[in-house]
VMD Tcl script that draws the C-alpha trace (Angstrom):
set ca {
  {-18.42 30.50 7.95}
  {-16.47 28.79 4.99}
  {-19.26 29.36 2.81}
  {-18.44 33.11 3.04}
  {-14.92 32.70 2.18}
  {-16.37 30.72 -1.35}
  {-18.57 33.80 -2.12}
  {-16.25 36.63 -0.76}
  {-13.95 34.79 -3.30}
  {-16.10 34.80 -6.04}
  {-16.75 38.34 -5.72}
  {-13.09 39.22 -6.02}
  {-13.08 37.43 -9.45}
  {-15.59 40.01 -10.54}
  {-14.79 43.14 -8.29}
  {-11.18 42.99 -6.53}
  {-11.76 45.82 -5.13}
  {-14.93 45.08 -3.48}
  {-13.71 41.24 -2.97}
  {-10.51 43.04 -0.52}
  {-13.37 45.51 1.48}
  {-15.39 42.05 2.38}
  {-12.42 39.60 3.32}
  {-10.67 42.67 5.43}
  {-13.94 42.81 7.29}
  {-14.42 39.27 7.35}
  {-11.27 38.74 8.65}
  {-11.54 41.31 11.46}
  {-15.02 39.74 12.64}
  {-13.29 36.02 12.50}
  {-10.95 36.92 15.00}
  {-13.40 37.09 17.53}
  {-14.43 33.54 17.18}
  {-13.50 30.71 19.59}
  {-11.78 27.85 17.58}
  {-11.66 24.51 18.94}
  {-13.16 21.30 17.44}
  {-16.44 23.18 16.42}
  {-14.26 23.11 13.07}
  {-16.08 24.18 9.79}
  {-17.13 21.05 7.71}
  {-15.54 23.38 4.40}
  {-17.30 22.81 1.07}
  {-16.85 19.31 0.13}
  {-13.19 18.71 -1.29}
  {-12.92 18.53 -5.37}
  {-10.26 17.03 -7.37}
  {-9.53 17.62 -10.95}
  {-9.15 14.31 -13.20}
  {-6.77 15.10 -15.92}
  {-7.11 11.56 -17.29}
  {-10.38 11.19 -17.67}
  {-12.36 11.57 -20.66}
  {-14.74 14.30 -20.88}
  {-18.14 13.10 -21.59}
  {-21.88 14.42 -21.49}
  {-22.90 14.97 -18.79}
  {-19.46 15.80 -16.41}
  {-18.88 18.31 -14.49}
  {-15.81 20.11 -15.65}
  {-13.72 23.36 -15.40}
  {-12.14 25.20 -17.89}
  {-8.30 25.19 -18.46}
  {-6.01 28.04 -18.66}
  {-4.01 28.59 -22.15}
  {-1.26 26.73 -21.95}
  {2.19 29.02 -21.25}
  {-0.05 32.02 -20.03}
  {1.01 31.25 -16.78}
  {-2.63 32.12 -15.60}
  {-4.58 31.30 -12.71}
  {-7.17 28.12 -13.42}
  {-10.77 29.20 -13.36}
  {-12.15 27.63 -10.61}
  {-15.93 28.12 -11.46}
  {-17.62 24.79 -12.43}
  {-19.48 23.99 -15.42}
  {-21.87 20.93 -16.82}
  {-21.02 19.54 -20.24}
  {-24.29 19.73 -22.21}
  {-23.26 18.08 -25.45}
  {-20.64 16.92 -27.10}
  {-20.00 17.79 -30.57}
  {-17.66 15.08 -32.20}
  {-16.60 16.35 -35.66}
  {-14.93 20.04 -33.67}
  {-14.00 17.77 -30.49}
  {-15.16 20.31 -28.50}
  {-18.24 20.61 -26.20}
  {-21.22 22.79 -25.24}
  {-20.84 23.44 -21.22}
  {-23.33 25.70 -19.08}
  {-21.78 27.32 -16.06}
  {-23.36 26.02 -12.85}
  {-24.16 27.64 -9.55}
  {-25.73 31.03 -11.46}
  {-29.23 32.52 -11.52}
  {-28.55 33.27 -15.28}
  {-27.27 30.63 -17.54}
  {-24.36 31.07 -19.16}
  {-22.84 28.82 -22.00}
  {-19.75 28.63 -24.40}
  {-18.35 25.86 -26.80}
  {-15.06 25.13 -26.47}
  {-12.84 22.67 -27.40}
  {-12.21 18.97 -24.98}
  {-8.34 19.28 -24.54}
  {-9.17 22.82 -22.58}
  {-11.44 20.94 -20.37}
  {-10.69 18.78 -17.14}
  {-13.25 16.86 -15.17}
  {-13.93 17.71 -11.63}
  {-15.31 15.20 -9.15}
  {-16.59 16.68 -6.09}
  {-16.51 14.56 -2.74}
  {-20.21 14.61 -2.23}
  {-20.48 13.34 -5.70}
  {-20.98 9.27 -6.46}
  {-18.31 7.86 -8.34}
  {-18.15 3.72 -9.55}
  {-14.68 2.66 -8.99}
  {-12.71 0.95 -11.26}
  {-8.92 -0.24 -11.19}
  {-6.90 -0.04 -14.70}
  {-3.14 -1.93 -14.45}
  {-0.11 -0.26 -15.41}
  {2.14 -2.90 -14.42}
  {2.93 -5.93 -12.38}
  {6.31 -7.86 -10.62}
  {5.75 -11.42 -9.67}
  {8.64 -13.32 -7.38}
  {6.83 -15.41 -5.51}
  {3.15 -17.55 -6.63}
  {3.14 -18.67 -3.05}
  {2.65 -15.04 -1.65}
  {-0.25 -12.34 -1.72}
  {-0.04 -9.02 -3.99}
  {0.86 -5.84 -2.84}
  {-1.28 -3.34 -4.47}
  {0.24 0.35 -5.23}
  {-3.24 2.72 -6.71}
  {-2.29 5.91 -8.32}
  {-5.90 7.98 -6.88}
  {-6.53 11.10 -4.80}
  {-6.81 8.89 -1.44}
  {-10.24 10.01 -0.74}
  {-11.69 8.25 -4.47}
  {-9.35 5.21 -3.37}
  {-10.49 4.83 0.30}
  {-14.61 4.67 -1.06}
  {-13.38 1.86 -3.52}
  {-11.86 -0.04 -0.93}
  {-15.38 -0.46 1.10}
  {-16.10 -3.01 -1.45}
  {-13.10 -5.03 -1.26}
  {-12.29 -4.32 2.13}
  {-14.29 -3.26 4.67}
  {-13.66 -4.76 7.87}
  {-11.05 -6.51 6.44}
  {-7.77 -3.91 7.22}
  {-5.52 -5.14 10.12}
  {-3.58 -2.13 10.47}
  {-3.46 1.00 9.14}
  {-0.09 3.92 8.98}
  {-0.38 7.06 7.66}
  {1.58 10.08 7.33}
  {0.20 12.92 6.04}
  {1.03 16.73 5.44}
  {1.92 18.25 8.66}
  {0.27 21.88 7.53}
  {3.11 23.31 7.74}
  {1.86 26.51 5.81}
  {4.25 25.53 2.86}
  {2.77 24.06 -0.28}
  {2.62 20.53 1.24}
  {-0.88 19.75 0.32}
  {-4.33 20.99 -1.53}
  {-7.95 22.08 -0.76}
  {-10.14 22.08 -3.56}
  {-6.77 21.99 -6.20}
  {-5.34 25.24 -3.89}
  {-2.51 25.31 -2.32}
  {-3.19 25.89 1.37}
  {-0.92 29.04 2.17}
  {0.25 29.60 5.77}
  {-1.42 32.95 6.14}
  {-5.07 31.22 5.38}
  {-7.25 31.88 8.11}
  {-9.07 28.08 8.12}
  {-6.29 26.37 7.11}
  {-6.18 24.52 10.63}
  {-9.76 23.99 9.85}
  {-9.36 22.92 6.34}
  {-7.07 20.43 7.06}
  {-9.19 18.72 10.06}
  {-12.17 18.67 7.77}
  {-9.46 16.65 4.90}
  {-8.64 14.67 7.04}
  {-11.61 13.93 9.23}
  {-13.10 12.90 6.00}
  {-10.16 10.19 4.97}
  {-10.42 8.54 8.93}
  {-13.90 8.32 8.87}
  {-13.65 5.86 5.73}
  {-10.80 4.29 6.95}
  {-12.73 3.07 10.62}
  {-15.06 0.97 8.26}
  {-12.57 0.01 6.64}
  {-10.18 -1.41 9.84}
  {-11.37 -4.75 11.72}
  {-13.33 -3.73 15.02}
  {-13.06 -6.54 17.02}
  {-8.78 -6.34 16.32}
  {-7.19 -3.54 14.62}
  {-4.84 -0.48 14.57}
  {-4.22 2.87 12.88}
  {-0.89 4.39 13.47}
  {-0.54 8.53 12.49}
  {2.40 10.57 12.32}
  {2.29 14.22 13.09}
  {4.38 16.98 13.69}
  {4.11 19.69 16.84}
  {1.54 22.30 14.37}
  {-1.19 19.77 14.46}
  {-0.15 17.26 16.81}
  {-2.93 18.74 19.78}
  {-5.78 19.39 16.93}
  {-5.09 15.81 15.64}
  {-5.34 14.08 18.71}
  {-8.66 16.00 19.73}
  {-10.18 14.71 16.04}
  {-9.16 10.70 16.93}
  {-10.76 11.10 20.42}
  {-13.91 11.98 18.37}
  {-13.69 9.47 15.58}
  {-12.42 6.76 17.50}
  {-14.32 7.20 20.96}
  {-14.19 3.69 21.53}
  {-10.56 2.91 20.64}
  {-7.55 3.09 23.41}
  {-5.34 6.25 21.77}
  {-1.61 6.59 22.91}
  {1.35 8.65 21.72}
  {4.64 8.62 21.22}
  {7.72 11.21 20.90}
  {10.22 9.58 18.71}
  {13.29 11.40 17.57}
  {13.87 11.61 13.91}
  {16.88 14.29 13.91}
  {19.13 14.26 16.69}
  {20.65 17.54 15.25}
  {17.10 19.51 15.37}
  {15.90 22.10 13.24}
  {15.86 25.37 13.74}
  {12.63 27.14 15.14}
  {12.91 30.79 14.98}
  {12.39 32.00 17.99}
  {11.90 28.66 20.07}
  {14.09 25.10 20.73}
  {15.51 23.08 18.17}
  {12.92 20.76 17.09}
  {14.29 17.30 16.82}
  {11.38 14.91 17.49}
  {8.04 14.08 15.57}
  {4.43 12.40 17.56}
  {3.39 9.07 16.56}
  {-0.59 8.41 17.85}
  {-1.41 4.74 18.00}
  {-5.12 3.77 17.79}
  {-5.85 0.67 19.10}
  {-9.71 -1.02 18.55}
  {-11.02 -4.27 20.16}
  {-8.63 -6.49 21.38}
  {-5.09 -4.77 19.94}
  {-2.51 -3.98 21.76}
  {1.07 -3.67 20.97}
  {3.08 -6.38 21.39}
  {5.90 -7.51 23.32}
  {9.49 -7.93 21.51}
  {12.56 -9.20 21.68}
  {13.68 -4.74 22.12}
  {17.84 -4.29 22.39}
  {18.89 -1.58 25.02}
  {18.19 1.36 22.97}
  {14.49 1.26 23.39}
  {14.75 1.31 27.53}
  {13.25 4.23 28.83}
  {16.03 4.40 31.29}
  {18.63 4.66 28.58}
  {16.75 7.33 27.17}
  {17.04 9.68 30.19}
  {20.56 9.05 32.03}
  {22.30 8.06 28.67}
  {22.80 4.70 29.61}
  {22.36 1.14 28.08}
  {20.10 -1.37 30.59}
  {19.87 -4.82 29.62}
  {16.27 -5.14 31.15}
  {12.87 -3.58 30.95}
  {10.16 -4.91 34.26}
  {8.64 -7.72 32.75}
  {4.76 -8.95 33.41}
  {5.42 -12.67 34.19}
  {2.05 -13.63 34.53}
  {1.80 -12.96 30.83}
  {0.85 -16.05 28.35}
  {4.63 -17.10 26.58}
  {4.58 -17.16 23.05}
  {3.67 -20.19 21.01}
  {7.13 -21.91 19.43}
  {8.31 -19.62 16.61}
  {10.76 -21.15 13.93}
  {13.23 -19.38 11.90}
  {12.50 -18.22 8.63}
  {13.54 -20.84 6.50}
  {12.99 -20.24 2.50}
  {12.89 -21.46 -1.08}
  {16.25 -22.48 -2.36}
  {15.25 -21.87 -5.55}
  {15.41 -18.58 -7.29}
  {12.45 -16.96 -8.13}
  {11.51 -13.13 -9.41}
  {13.73 -10.84 -12.06}
  {17.00 -13.04 -13.37}
  {15.80 -16.09 -12.41}
  {16.01 -18.55 -15.38}
  {18.74 -21.09 -15.84}
  {20.44 -18.93 -18.28}
  {20.85 -16.38 -15.93}
  {22.76 -18.17 -13.49}
  {23.93 -21.58 -15.79}
  {26.17 -22.47 -13.27}
  {23.80 -22.95 -9.99}
  {21.82 -25.57 -12.35}
  {22.43 -28.93 -10.42}
  {20.81 -31.70 -9.33}
  {19.67 -32.40 -5.41}
  {19.41 -35.90 -4.88}
  {17.04 -37.61 -2.19}
  {16.51 -40.96 -0.22}
  {13.12 -40.68 -0.24}
  {12.69 -43.11 2.69}
  {14.98 -40.83 5.16}
  {13.76 -37.51 3.17}
  {17.44 -37.20 3.53}
  {19.91 -35.42 0.96}
  {22.41 -37.90 0.08}
  {24.48 -36.38 -2.80}
  {24.83 -33.18 -4.94}
  {25.83 -33.45 -8.19}
  {27.48 -31.37 -11.06}
  {26.67 -28.13 -13.20}
  {24.73 -30.00 -15.56}
  {25.78 -28.59 -19.41}
  {23.93 -26.19 -20.97}
  {21.70 -28.08 -23.59}
  {20.86 -30.57 -21.71}
  {17.48 -30.86 -19.56}
  {17.99 -33.57 -17.38}
  {21.07 -34.98 -14.56}
  {22.12 -38.77 -14.71}
  {19.51 -41.39 -12.23}
  {20.53 -42.61 -9.27}
  {19.21 -46.15 -8.13}
  {16.73 -45.67 -4.93}
  {16.71 -41.51 -5.43}
  {14.94 -39.17 -6.32}
  {16.18 -36.19 -8.39}
  {15.20 -32.75 -7.60}
  {16.21 -30.04 -9.98}
  {15.37 -26.66 -9.68}
  {11.99 -26.43 -12.21}
  {8.81 -24.90 -11.23}
  {5.53 -25.99 -11.97}
  {4.99 -24.50 -15.00}
  {7.80 -26.22 -16.27}
  {10.74 -23.27 -16.72}
  {14.04 -23.56 -15.81}
  {15.37 -22.08 -12.84}
  {18.55 -22.40 -10.48}
  {19.40 -22.54 -7.11}
  {20.34 -19.62 -4.57}
  {23.94 -20.88 -3.72}
  {25.98 -23.12 -5.35}
  {27.01 -27.04 -5.11}
  {30.14 -26.37 -3.11}
  {28.15 -23.84 -1.13}
  {25.37 -25.95 -0.41}
  {27.32 -29.21 0.67}
  {28.89 -26.20 3.67}
  {25.02 -25.47 4.64}
  {23.64 -28.82 5.05}
  {27.14 -29.95 7.23}
  {25.84 -26.62 9.05}
  {21.93 -27.79 9.40}
  {20.55 -25.06 7.27}
  {19.45 -26.75 4.63}
  {16.26 -29.10 4.81}
  {13.19 -30.31 2.26}
  {9.65 -29.32 2.26}
  {6.55 -30.73 0.92}
  {6.96 -32.74 -2.16}
  {5.74 -31.86 -5.12}
  {5.66 -33.09 -9.17}
  {9.22 -32.33 -9.72}
  {10.64 -33.80 -6.45}
  {10.90 -31.84 -3.38}
  {11.00 -28.09 -2.34}
  {14.19 -27.48 -0.73}
  {14.57 -24.73 2.11}
  {17.21 -23.04 3.21}
  {18.29 -20.81 6.24}
  {19.11 -17.29 4.62}
  {22.33 -15.79 6.04}
  {20.05 -13.05 8.30}
  {17.91 -15.90 9.24}
  {21.28 -17.95 10.38}
  {22.27 -15.18 12.51}
  {19.55 -15.32 14.23}
  {19.57 -18.74 14.90}
  {22.84 -18.96 16.87}
  {22.59 -16.01 18.16}
  {20.66 -15.48 21.73}
  {17.25 -15.05 19.90}
  {16.88 -18.87 19.71}
  {17.15 -21.82 21.13}
  {18.83 -24.75 19.30}
  {16.88 -28.02 20.32}
  {19.05 -30.34 18.14}
  {18.59 -31.44 14.58}
  {15.99 -33.06 13.12}
  {16.77 -36.86 11.10}
  {17.90 -35.00 8.23}
  {20.24 -32.85 9.58}
  {18.57 -29.83 9.91}
  {18.38 -27.82 12.90}
  {15.70 -27.82 15.11}
  {15.29 -23.63 16.49}
  {12.73 -21.40 18.01}
  {12.68 -18.56 18.72}
  {13.26 -17.89 22.92}
  {10.12 -17.25 24.79}
  {9.40 -13.75 25.43}
  {11.62 -13.09 28.67}
  {13.66 -10.89 26.85}
  {10.91 -9.25 25.44}
  {9.71 -5.83 26.57}
  {6.84 -3.11 25.74}
  {8.04 -0.39 24.41}
  {8.22 3.02 26.28}
  {6.60 5.91 25.10}
  {10.12 7.94 24.48}
  {11.89 6.42 21.69}
  {15.57 7.82 20.59}
  {16.93 4.84 18.16}
  {19.54 5.22 16.06}
  {18.09 3.45 13.32}
  {14.72 6.17 13.34}
  {16.79 9.08 12.02}
  {14.83 10.26 8.86}
  {17.90 11.67 6.86}
  {20.66 8.73 7.55}
  {17.51 5.82 6.72}
  {14.79 7.96 4.27}
  {16.60 10.54 2.30}
  {19.74 8.66 2.00}
  {18.05 5.02 1.45}
  {15.92 7.20 -1.55}
  {19.22 8.23 -2.87}
  {20.56 4.54 -3.34}
  {17.15 2.99 -4.69}
  {16.55 6.14 -6.61}
  {19.64 7.93 -7.72}
  {19.44 11.55 -8.61}
  {15.61 11.49 -7.86}
  {15.00 13.75 -4.25}
  {11.96 13.54 -2.14}
  {10.73 15.97 0.86}
  {11.02 14.88 4.19}
  {10.75 10.73 3.87}
  {10.55 8.56 6.72}
  {13.72 6.07 7.84}
  {12.58 2.67 6.48}
  {13.13 1.40 10.17}
  {10.95 3.70 12.02}
  {8.16 2.44 10.09}
  {9.24 -1.60 10.14}
  {9.39 -0.87 13.95}
  {6.20 1.10 14.34}
  {4.16 -2.09 11.85}
  {5.30 -4.82 13.95}
  {4.26 -4.10 17.38}
  {0.86 -4.71 15.45}
  {1.66 -7.54 12.71}
  {4.60 -8.87 14.67}
  {2.43 -12.62 15.40}
  {0.11 -11.69 12.27}
  {2.24 -13.22 9.26}
  {-0.99 -12.50 6.77}
  {-1.37 -9.18 7.97}
  {-2.97 -6.52 5.54}
  {-1.90 -3.07 6.02}
  {-3.07 -0.03 4.48}
  {-1.28 2.99 3.33}
  {-3.19 6.01 2.25}
  {-0.64 8.97 2.08}
  {2.15 6.62 0.70}
  {4.60 9.41 -0.68}
  {7.56 7.62 -1.42}
  {6.22 4.07 -0.92}
  {7.96 3.47 2.61}
  {4.77 1.72 4.35}
  {5.18 -0.80 1.11}
  {8.77 -1.25 1.72}
  {8.51 -1.88 5.58}
  {6.11 -4.46 5.03}
  {8.10 -6.33 2.43}
  {11.16 -6.31 4.77}
  {9.05 -7.55 7.63}
  {7.87 -10.88 5.79}
  {11.49 -11.47 4.51}
  {12.60 -11.76 8.29}
  {9.75 -14.30 9.31}
  {8.84 -15.61 5.94}
  {5.54 -13.95 6.00}
  {2.94 -13.54 3.99}
  {1.76 -9.68 5.13}
  {0.07 -7.78 2.38}
  {0.66 -3.60 1.94}
  {-2.31 -1.47 -0.07}
  {-0.58 1.75 -0.91}
  {-2.35 4.76 -2.26}
  {-0.69 7.97 -3.51}
  {-1.80 10.57 -6.02}
  {0.21 11.62 -9.14}
  {0.75 14.94 -7.90}
  {3.68 16.63 -9.41}
  {6.03 18.82 -6.70}
  {4.76 22.52 -6.60}
  {8.47 24.33 -7.31}
  {8.54 21.78 -10.77}
  {4.80 23.02 -11.69}
  {5.32 25.91 -12.15}
  {8.72 25.18 -14.82}
  {5.99 22.74 -16.65}
  {3.59 24.95 -16.85}
  {6.12 27.77 -18.99}
  {6.97 24.75 -21.40}
  {3.57 24.67 -22.60}
  {2.07 21.40 -20.48}
  {-0.73 20.53 -18.03}
  {-1.58 17.95 -15.69}
  {-2.30 15.46 -18.20}
  {0.47 15.81 -20.61}
  {2.88 12.63 -20.96}
  {5.77 14.82 -19.82}
  {4.12 16.21 -16.72}
  {2.50 13.03 -15.39}
  {5.92 11.11 -15.30}
  {6.85 13.59 -12.75}
  {4.24 13.11 -10.57}
  {4.61 11.08 -7.19}
  {3.35 7.67 -8.12}
  {5.16 7.61 -11.37}
  {8.03 8.86 -10.34}
  {9.07 8.11 -6.65}
  {6.71 5.66 -5.40}
  {5.67 2.78 -7.95}
  {9.88 3.12 -8.98}
  {10.91 2.75 -5.47}
  {8.74 -0.80 -5.13}
  {10.19 -2.05 -8.19}
  {13.66 -1.18 -6.73}
  {13.59 -2.60 -3.36}
  {11.91 -5.55 -4.99}
  {14.14 -6.47 -7.74}
  {17.30 -4.84 -6.25}
  {17.54 -2.41 -9.16}
  {17.74 0.92 -9.63}
  {15.71 2.63 -12.68}
  {18.59 2.21 -15.09}
  {18.69 -1.03 -13.87}
  {22.02 -0.99 -11.82}
  {22.22 -3.14 -8.80}
  {21.88 -0.80 -5.88}
  {24.61 -1.01 -3.87}
  {25.42 -1.24 0.24}
  {22.73 -3.36 2.49}
  {20.05 -2.52 5.14}
  {21.24 -2.08 8.65}
  {19.06 -3.40 11.80}
  {16.66 -6.10 12.50}
  {18.08 -8.34 9.16}
  {21.41 -7.02 7.73}
  {21.78 -7.78 3.79}
  {22.81 -6.48 0.85}
  {19.86 -4.06 -1.39}
  {20.94 -5.11 -4.26}
  {19.85 -9.07 -3.41}
  {15.90 -7.45 -3.70}
  {13.13 -8.74 -2.09}
  {11.07 -12.14 -2.71}
  {7.66 -10.22 -2.82}
  {4.66 -9.55 -5.88}
  {3.36 -6.05 -6.53}
  {0.90 -4.52 -9.32}
  {0.11 -0.91 -9.83}
  {-2.87 0.29 -10.39}
  {-4.48 3.92 -11.77}
  {-8.67 4.55 -10.16}
  {-10.99 4.48 -13.06}
  {-14.15 6.10 -12.90}
  {-16.86 4.47 -14.36}
  {-20.72 5.23 -14.77}
  {-23.84 3.28 -13.68}
  {-25.02 1.89 -16.62}
  {-21.71 0.72 -18.30}
  {-20.81 -1.43 -14.83}
  {-25.01 -2.30 -14.64}
  {-24.26 -3.87 -18.67}
  {-20.76 -5.20 -18.23}
  {-19.01 -2.99 -20.33}
  {-16.96 -1.85 -17.62}
  {-15.98 -5.89 -16.52}
  {-12.42 -5.17 -17.38}
  {-11.78 -2.31 -14.66}
  {-14.11 -3.23 -12.10}
  {-12.28 -7.36 -12.38}
  {-9.31 -6.18 -10.18}
  {-11.48 -5.07 -7.16}
  {-12.86 -8.38 -7.38}
  {-9.49 -10.09 -7.40}
  {-8.63 -7.72 -4.19}
  {-11.22 -8.80 -2.39}
  {-10.96 -12.43 -2.47}
  {-7.06 -11.11 -1.08}
  {-4.79 -10.35 -4.84}
  {-3.41 -14.02 -4.72}
  {-2.94 -15.61 -7.74}
  {-4.76 -15.83 -11.05}
  {-7.30 -13.15 -11.94}
  {-10.38 -13.27 -14.34}
  {-9.47 -10.17 -16.43}
  {-12.37 -10.68 -19.29}
  {-16.02 -11.99 -19.39}
  {-15.80 -15.64 -19.96}
  {-17.00 -17.07 -23.32}
  {-18.00 -19.98 -21.30}
  {-20.01 -18.04 -19.07}
  {-17.64 -18.77 -16.00}
  {-14.45 -19.13 -14.80}
  {-12.35 -20.15 -11.56}
  {-9.09 -18.70 -10.24}
  {-7.19 -19.11 -7.61}
  {-9.55 -17.29 -4.85}
  {-12.23 -17.26 -6.60}
  {-15.19 -17.73 -8.97}
  {-16.92 -15.87 -11.30}
  {-20.54 -17.30 -13.02}
  {-21.08 -14.72 -15.37}
  {-24.23 -16.70 -17.21}
  {-26.81 -18.31 -14.11}
  {-27.48 -20.89 -16.96}
  {-23.99 -22.47 -17.10}
  {-24.26 -22.72 -13.00}
  {-24.14 -26.46 -12.96}
  {-20.77 -26.87 -14.52}
  {-19.33 -24.05 -12.79}
  {-20.60 -25.27 -9.23}
  {-18.94 -28.65 -10.21}
  {-15.62 -26.72 -11.02}
  {-15.81 -24.86 -7.48}
  {-16.54 -27.70 -5.45}
  {-13.22 -29.47 -7.12}
  {-10.97 -26.03 -6.83}
  {-9.11 -25.20 -3.40}
  {-8.39 -21.88 -2.13}
  {-11.60 -20.34 -3.38}
  {-12.86 -18.26 -0.75}
  {-15.58 -15.41 -2.75}
  {-17.89 -16.55 -5.89}
  {-19.43 -13.65 -7.41}
  {-22.87 -14.58 -9.92}
  {-23.82 -11.97 -12.68}
  {-27.55 -11.94 -12.25}
  {-30.71 -9.25 -11.54}
  {-32.70 -12.27 -10.24}
  {-32.32 -12.96 -6.84}
  {-34.11 -15.81 -6.93}
  {-31.44 -17.64 -9.45}
  {-28.90 -15.79 -6.88}
  {-30.02 -17.23 -4.14}
  {-30.48 -20.90 -5.81}
  {-27.06 -21.12 -7.04}
  {-25.21 -19.50 -3.81}
  {-26.82 -22.44 -2.09}
  {-25.04 -24.96 -3.88}
  {-21.88 -23.73 -3.10}
  {-19.31 -25.15 -0.57}
  {-19.39 -24.60 2.99}
  {-17.45 -21.57 3.96}
  {-17.20 -19.80 0.27}
  {-18.87 -16.29 -0.16}
  {-21.44 -15.98 -2.46}
  {-21.51 -12.22 -3.83}
  {-24.32 -10.81 -5.81}
  {-22.80 -8.92 -8.64}
  {-23.09 -5.96 -9.93}
  {-25.99 -5.14 -7.27}
  {-23.60 -5.73 -4.17}
  {-21.36 -3.24 -6.03}
  {-23.73 -0.56 -6.78}
  {-25.62 -1.29 -3.30}
  {-22.20 -0.41 -1.48}
  {-21.23 3.05 -3.41}
  {-25.05 4.22 -3.02}
  {-24.34 3.56 0.71}
  {-21.01 4.69 0.96}
  {-22.68 8.13 -0.30}
  {-25.02 8.32 2.06}
  {-28.04 6.87 0.43}
}
mol new
graphics top color blue
foreach p $ca { graphics top sphere $p radius 0.5 }
foreach p [lrange $ca 0 end-1] q [lrange $ca 1 end] { graphics top cylinder $p $q radius 0.2 }
display resetview
């Protein structure tokens, strides 16, 4: 049936009256068809790639003249030849019996990728923020999410702990596109197209999730929740699926002829042993509170469940990291701390060291500790010398591991200290160095959440839109989620997993990455998020930009896209505590942990754009710089990266190694044995025997991967070959 709608659209382009007559008769017949989940798998989606250079053999569309306001020509052409001097191309129309060719300027063509086409993806880094070398990087990828998901099948197949997505709700407004056209409310196949759109992505997401223990969280409103529920049961037949209802707008939104809608729905799809954790919930979460309006202190508990292991509070490094963390930024906080190495106690705190002086007075028998990084850079302590003395008395300071520059000094930030002094922790006394010995209480005060949520912090207007306004003044994003609502959803499944990998492939404003970073701050976790969003410009702004003669691909157009205008700067603002203009963000975070937004978050992030490579370029090492980030992501997105082919024939980074010349296998393997933390080794060779010979000599537990055989086979497999 969907094929008929495509044919009718083609007829309309050539004979509007005949097309309209056929369309009218077709709609009459279509109303007699039953509708369920026997939905149409519509012709493969297609996405335009305006930033990709046109090459011979590419599939393209012809763009309308700049500023014309004409509707785009949806027909597809194949590039037969590139005419270099003229900067034009010879193209041939696809899908016609009679060949049709024309020569057209390259600037008037845009590459099109249909979702049945095989792709060879890469990543191009656009910027990076590094605040803590001991944590992985959050990845934000500017891409069509279907293609990005396919790229992740090479890096994260079976490795994702949690997927959180907030897809378009199919409102009938211009909230999503299918084959580069907005799906309007009067589209007869609106629901069917939406289901096909979502299903394609869920099928790949399932391949990325850990089958033994992972979860998918997906939000939806009343328009599609019934169909989505059926689709989830069909796509994840082995999973346990629950749906909760949550109030996101207590005032409600008017619905003509109906009740005011105040809630939306959240589906939880749990694979393997996955289940929501028992958490220390406030009275607000009580189901009886939501029913009666009164808050009750406790829910029924299952006392037979195993008690949680002892959990320490969130001790964190006292040395400032990230932006504005150099000595010259806060010179008065560059002072020595003196440690007795026998008792491992801080016994003295010195005065600020004058500028220009790089060492502190020595004290007999004591180790002098300065805020100096492992690379020799001078930083500063998070608190002043006077405040440090107070915190020592409070038991909020303790020593970590010994290093080449003394000791790591850890402390309890204000939020963590408040938690320790609250009923959530038991203080068992003090250690020999005077620091508090405290553990989170067992889950006797914890509960399983009910399926009806009315939580003040989940108000999307106050904690979604208003928060975006603080982070990105003057910029708007339609219907962002409450940061705390997303944080709470994630916490049920990653509370005990401080190294969880969380994926969001409808990232929008970047709330999921923000929530993961806040969770890390609360318990010193090292969770990593991977967020994918396209760079679509809002429908209202597209008309204005088009009237100015601008097109997708132009810098003035692209800078207003979702990824560049909202997602990327929102993540940067959350980490740095500054607006895009460089101003400290005012106000505090609320709930779970309260602290100034301007303090920022001690996290790392890197921003990428998806690239489309050719098989030959990959095979002959010509695309290595774009494939390199994928190798790094597969190894955990932690530490250093090998961005160029090493001239020595091999290189070893923090978590992986690359053997580009198998003749250099011996020194490479020796280096891998000496290195700590290497998880994966990539070996470039077409000879399986030489690959096996090198792999056999690797340390136990190191995964050997053959390049580019593994990469190419992966995407042939994904394409159904």
